[in-house]
N, C-alpha and C positions, 0 to 999 in steps of 0.2 A: 803572388803580391810583390816579391821581391827575386831578386837573383844576387847570389854572393859574388863578390868582386875579387880581383886578385890582390887587393890591397885591404888588409885586415881592418875591420870596423867600418868599411865603406859598403853600401849595398846599391843595387840598381832597382830603382822603383818601377816596376812593371806597369803597363796600363790599368790592370784591376786596381793597384794602389793608388796611381796618379789620379784616376777619376775622382776617387774620394776626395783628395786634397783639392781638386778643381771645384768640386760642389761646395765644399766649405768656404774655399776662397772666394767663390761668386756670391755667396751670403755675406761674408764679413766684409768684403770689399764695398758692397752696395750700401751695407749700414753705416760704415765709417765715413763714406761719401755724404750721406744724410748729415753727418755730424760736422760737415766742412773740413774733414782731414783729407789732405792731399797726398797722391803717391809721388814718391821720388826714387832715386837710386844713387846710392854712394858706392865707390870703389871697394873692391875686396881687400885691398892691401893697406896696412897701417905702418907708419913709420914709428920706431921704437921710442923716439922722443915723446910723440904725442901719445902712445900707448902707456908710458910711464908716468905721464902728467898727473893722473889721479890714482895715487899709489893704493889707496885703500880699496878702491873698486878693482883695479887689475890683479891684486894678489891673489883673490878667489879664482881668477882664471889663468894665472901665471904658469901652472904645470901643464895645462891643455893647450897653450899657444902653439902654433905650428909656425915655423920660420923658414922663409926662402932665403938662401944663402949663396946660390949660384945662379948665374945666366949663362947658358951654354957650358963652356969650360972654365969661364972668369968667375972668380970669387967677387961678390958683391962688397964694395967697401963698407956698406952698412946693411945688415940684414933688414929684410922686411917682413912683418908679420902678417898672417892671414887672419882675418877678423874673427874673433870669438863671439863678438857682440859689437854694437856700432856707437856706444855712447862717445867714446874717445875719437872715432872716425867722424861724427857729425857735429860735435858741439863747437869745435874750433870755427865752424861757419855758422853756426847759430850766433856767435859773438859778432861776426861780421854783418849777418843780415839783420839783427835786430838792434835799433838805434833809439827809437821812440815808442812811446805807448801805443801809436798808430800800427806799428809792426807786429802788435801782439793782438790775439794769440797767434802762435806760429805752430802749426799742427801737421805733422808729416808722418808718412808710414812708407816703408819699403817691403817689398816681397823679395826675398833672397835666399842664399844659403850661408851657412856659417860653418867653421871648422873649430872643433874642440877635440883635441888628441887624447880621447879616452884611453886610459891603461887598464882600468878595472873592468873586465868582462864586457866588451862591447856587445850589444845586444839589438837585433833589428829593430827599428823605430824607436826603442826605448832609449838605448845609449849608442848612438852611432857616432863617428868621428866627423861626419859631414851630414847636416840635415837641412831641410827647408823650413823657414819660418816667415812670419810677418813680425816685423818690429815696428811699433809707433814710438815716437819721440815728439813731446809737445813741450810748448813754454807758454807761460800765463803771467799775467801781471799780479794775480793774488792767489794765495793759498786755496781760498774757497773754490775758485774755478778748477784748480788741478784736483782737489779732492772729489769735485762732482765728477770729473771725467774718469778718474780711477774706477769709480763704482759704475759708471755708465759702460766702460769697456769690459769690465768684470761680468757684468750682465750679459754682453754678447758672447763671452766665453761660456757661460752656463748655458745659454741658448744652443751653442755649437755642440756641446756634449749632450745636452738632455733632449733637444728638439731634433737633431740631426743624427747624433750617434747613439741616442737612446740610452746614454750612460748618466746615472744619477751622480750629482757632485755636491760637495759642501762648499759654501762660500765663507771665507773668513780671513782672519788677519794673521800673518806669519809672526812667530816670535822674534825678538830682537836678535837671537843667535841665528836665526834661519833666514832673516830678511836679505834682501837684495844688497850686496856689500856697496856702501857709499850712499845708500839711499835713506830717505826718511823712514818710510814704513813700505811693507809689501802686502798685498792682497792677493788672494788665491782661490782657486776652485780645485778641491782635491777629490780624486776618485779612490775607490776601494775595490780590490780583486778579491771576492770571497773564496775562490778556489784556493788561493795561496795565503790568504790572511794578511795582505800586504796593502799598504796605502801607496798611491802614485799621485804626485803633483801632476794637474791637467794643464793649467795655464796660470801666468802672473800678470798682475797689473800693479805697477810700483809708483808710489810718490816720491821722487828724487829730492824733494825740498829745494833747497839752495846751494847745496855742496858742490854740484858741477856747475852752477853758474858763478860760484866763487873760483873754482880752479881754473875755468876756461873765460872768465871775465865776460858773462853774458849779463851785460848792464843795459839798461835803457833810461830814457829821461821820461819821467811820468808827467801827468797833467800839470804839476804845480812846478814843473821845471827842475825837479830834483832828480839826482842820480838814484837808481833802484836796480836790484837784482831781480831776474825772473824767478818763477816757480816752475819746476819741470816734473814731468811724468816720463815714463817708458813702460811698454807692456808688450807682450808677445805670446803666441802660441805656435807650435811646431807639428811636425810629421809624427811626434809622440802621440798625438790624439788617435791616430790610426791603430798604433799599438795597444792603447787602452781599450779601444773598441774591440779589438780581436780577443783580448784576454778576458773582457767582461761576457762577451756573448758566444765565444767558441765553444764547440762541444766535441765529442768523439768523432764525429763525421767530418769535422772541418769548420771552416768559417760559417757565421751567421750574419748575414748583412742586414742592417736596418734599411728599409726600402728607400728612404730620403737620400741615402749615399751610395746605394748600389749602382754600379755602371749598367748592369742588366736587372731590372726590377721583376721581369717575368721571362722565363725560357719556355718556349713552345716546342713539344717533342711529339713527333707522329709515332703512332704505335700501329703499324700495319701488320697483317697476317698473310699467308700464302695466297688465299683466295679472296682477300678483301680488295676493295677499290682504292689501292695505293695512290693513284693520282688524285681521286677525290679527297682523300686524307691530307695529302701535301697541300693541295689548293686550300682546304679548310684551314691548315696551319698558317698559310700566308695570309689568308684573309684575316685571321685572328690577330696576327701580329699587325697588319695594316690598320685595323680598327683601333687597337690599343696604342699604337704610335701616333695616331691622329688625335687621340685624347690626351696626349702628353705623357703616356707612360712609356718607359724604356723597355721594350720587348724585342725580342729576337728568336728565331727558330733554329733548331739544330737539325739540319737535314742530311749530316754526314751519313753515308751508307756504309761505312766500314765499322761502325759500332752499333751494338744492340740498343735497344730502348733502355734496358737495365743498367748497361754501363753508363749511358748518358744520364740517368738519375743520379747514380752515384757521384759521377764528374760535376754536375751542377749543384749537387748538395755540398760537395767538398768546397766549392767556390762560394757557397753561401747565399746563392740567388734565393731571394724572398718567397718567390712563388714559381711553382711548376705547373704548367698546363699541358695535359695529356690529350691527344686526340686519337681515337681508334674507330674501328668499324661501327661498334654500338652508338658511339658518341656522333658520328657522322649520321647515322639513322635518325638519332633523336634530336639532331640539330643542337647539340650541346658540347661542353668541353668538361674535362675533370680537372679541378684545381687542387694542388697539394702544397700546403704550407710548409716552408722549412722550419720554422720555430717550433711547431707542435706536431707536424706530420698529419694534421688532420685533413680530410679530403671532402670537396664539395663539388656538385654537379651545376653547372651554370649554364643557362640558355645562351645561345649565341646572340639572340636579340637584345640581351642586356649585358653582354659581356664587359664592355667598358665601364660601365657604372660599377657593377658588382666587384670588378678587380679593383677599381679604385678604393671601394670600401674595404675590401680585404687588405689591401696594401696599407691603409691607415689603422685598421685593426693590428695588423702584425707590428707595425712601428710601435704603437702604444703598449702592446703586450710584451714586447722587448724591454722597454722602458720599465713598465710594472713588475716584471719578473726580477730585473736586476736590481730595482729599488727594494723590493722584499727580501732579497738575498742580503743586499747591504744592510738593510734595517735590522735583519734578525742577527747581524754580526756586531752591533753596536752595543756595547756595555757601559753603564754608568758606575763608577767606582768611587769609593770614599776612603779606603784604606789602602796601604802599600801592599798587604797581602792580597787584596782584591785585584790591585793592579798587576802584579806579577802573574796571578793566576789567569786573568784575562788574556795577558799578553801570550802565556803559553798555550792558550787555547785559540790563538790567531784571531782575536777579536780586535774590533776598532774601539778603542777605549775612549771614553769621555769623562773627565777628571778635572776638578778645579785646578785653576792655573795662576801662578804668581809671576810669570814672566820675568824670572830672575836668571841670569845667564849662568851663574855658578851652580844653581840648582839643576838647571837643564844639563848642563855638562855633567854633574854628579850622577844623574840618573841614566844618561848614556853609559858611563863607566859601570854602574852597578848592574846594568841589564845586558851588558855586551856578552855575546855567546857566539856559537858557530854560525848561526844565521843573521848576525848583525846585532844592532842595538836598539833600543828605543829612541824614538825621534819624533818630535812635534811636527803636526802637520799644520794645524791653525787654530785659531780661537774662533769658533763659528759665530758667524752674525746672528744666527737664529739660537738663541741660548735657552737652555731648559731651566727649570725653576732653581734658583740658586739655594745652597746650604747657608745656614745662618753663619754669618762671620767670613764667608768666602768671597773671593773677587768674582772672576768669571770662568766658565768652563772652556777647555780647550780639547781640540780632537786628537785622538791618538789611535793608533792601531799597533800591530806588532812593530813599534818603534815609537814609543810613547814618551810622555813627559810627565813629571811630578813636580809637586811642590812640597818640600819638607819645612812645614812651619816651625821653624827653630826650636820651639819646646816641645810641640805636640806630635811630631812626625806625621803630619797630615798630608794627604796626596793633593797635589796641585796642577799636574799638567798632562799632556797627551803625546803619544809617540807612534811611529810606524816602522817597519822593516824596511830597509833599503831594497830597491828591486835589483 
């Protein structure tokens, strides 16, 4: 998937990983174009004056901003920042391009890289110093339009995780403490890694409100001839998605790739014996690959003669290929193939005459099974709590905690302090849009995991939030 680079925290994305990103990109890019969102590209560099213009926003990124201070042997008069995100890069130009109500909505997206100089344990895919993402930046005349887009984009993020990566996620709203700095509110899709008992943010869609419009003077003349400020959104998902997929589905043999994002969905392996018709077996393998390719299935054959069939089985299992097809002398005689699933290890004999149709069905079954198994594991870890003792116990058991939520920043900070330990502290994930039945006298439930949140009801000491451990 990756190769380590000679700069700490930076990684080479090898083709096996890059192909996943390209498949997700193809899906998402087509969907946002249906929404009349257009692609663009802004420069990598940011002037310090622009970067500092929105103080509240940039404070959250300041420790991670990388700076260019020299050109060759010459010191730059003014250091130049490398973008950690692009609000401050793009919005000065929004103010130039938007003059009247006919210029709205302005809906742009760019596919690019960003740099955030992580100092706390860089991790491939999850926390790298440079990563790929898409970032959408849009401006509207009304809050209602902005609100609608926030949820439309969030649904696309859910589809990426659940329909492509086979990872169940929870859609919800971030707490005031955890929302995007400088924004009005943040919505999110949150995943959970049952093996570690940790939650992980999947992707976010933010309503920025009018704060950036005020700072960058993004004004327009409305239909009445009056001056007004735009309402803005920003939204993004990154190559972190690949890391989440690996952690949710991987096992002791290696990767387990959902068929929809696998570079190779089917690997065909010849299994010849000394006195077998070796050429006939090789020809059958080539024919099988041709039939599958013509049906739109990404299939390849492994004809390398310096490795045994058993070695090849292990190799492709480690790489996570969803389906392995074996063809030996008996299969050749019976005009069939043997199909072995990566997710369950189950084996099926498939007639060559119907191989394309049956393999398509098998791949669809594998995709659904990966999601179903992941969802069952995730749901088994969800625990609804009503008291502080239940909350602490659930956290220690690495549960995803669902608790009543007050959304008070001082309470959230207090819970982080009280739960801090060697593995981190409780942290809110989100208040899920899909709410359970409320307890009498409570507000709404919020999602927690070993990093959860609580509400201490001033007099009763009753629970109120949800958290997750940091990755």
